[in-house]
N, C-alpha and C positions, 0 to 999 in steps of 0.2 A: 249272647252274641261274647266268642272267643275269638280274640284277635294273637296273631300272629309276629311279632313282629318280628321281617324278613331283611335282614344283612349279608351285602355281597357285596365284599373285596378281591382286591386281590396280595398278591405274597413277593415283592421283589425282593426274593435270599441272594447271598452275594453280591449287590446293586451301594455300590455309594451314597448315600439317602442327596435330592437338591438341594445346592445351596441356595438361597437368598438372591434376586437378583441384585442389590446394592451390595452383598460377597457376589456375588460371581469376578472369576478374573478373566480378561480376556490374556487370549494364548496369542501375543505375535514372535510370526521366526523374527530371527536374527536379520532386522534390513538394513544397510549400507547405500544411502546418502547417498554420500559421492562416487561408488558404483551406477547406482542406481541417474544421477543424472549425464553421468562421462556415453551417457549409450545417446542422449541426445546435444553431447554439447563441442564442437568442430570450433577450435582455431582459428582465429583469421586472422593474416598482418595482416596493418593498415600506417601507411606513413600520410601524417598534415602537415602538414606548410602554414601553419597563421596566415590569412592574406588582412586581419584587419587593423584598420591604423592603432594607434594608442591614441590618450590625453590627456590632458594637464587638467589637473582639481586647482581650482577650482573647477566646473559646471558656468556654461552662459545656458540659463536656460531654454533663452531663447534660438539655440541651433539643437536643443533633444527636436529631432521632427516629427514622431511620435507621443511626445506631451500630451499636449488637446484630447486623448483617448482616456487620459488619467487624472485634469483637472478635478472630473467633481469628487474624485475622492479623495484627492489632496489637499493636506490641509499645509498652513504658513508655514511650519515647525518640517512638513515630512517635505516640502519643498525647499525647506532650504539644509538639512538634509540631504537629498541630492542634489544640490547645486554644490557642499562641503564634501561628501561625503563618494561622489556618481553612482549611490544606488539609494534605496532605502524600505526598507521594509512597514507593511505597515496592518491591523489586522483589518482583515475583510470578512467575517465571522464564524461562524462555525462550519464546517460543511462537513458532511458523514464519510463522500466516499470521492479520493485524490483526482480524481479521474475527470471529476467532475468542476475540480480548478480549472484547466487542462481546458476541457471542452468548453464551459463559456467563457476563454476567454478567446480560443477557436474562431465562438460566433461573434464575438467582440473582435476577430481583426484586429487578435490584441497578440504577439509575437510571447510565445512563448521561451523563456528562461527553466527551465529542464535542471533541479538540482541532483545532488550523490544523493541527499538523501529518499526522495522521493524515486530515484530506480529501486532506490535499497530498502524501498519499504515494494510495492510491488514486484520483485523478485523474490520480498519473502513470503505476502500472499499465495504468487504463483506457490511456490515452493511449501508452505500447506496444504495447497490441494492437488500433492499429486502425493 
């Protein structure tokens, strides 16, 4: 019996060798994020007149309207800080999705206190996804 090896193949003359996936470079054309954002941005003139009366510190905790919504979350030390400073920051756990904090407060009927860092974080997420 006679067995002859059969070899079939192609040659690619004048073509560059393929790069392994780890070495491949993604070619992105010049991108101007400000120009991309400008297409969606329209300035809005807004004039706000503050209408919330001021208050004196220390606070009388009995006059805080919705303190009972937070009673179970507040230690005696936290209550003392509220009275002295007018606010307190407490550790309420670890939440992966920042919007869940506001959704949970809404579910509990707690008025939101939206801080600038929240808005900047959400803007950052939105910008990353566009």
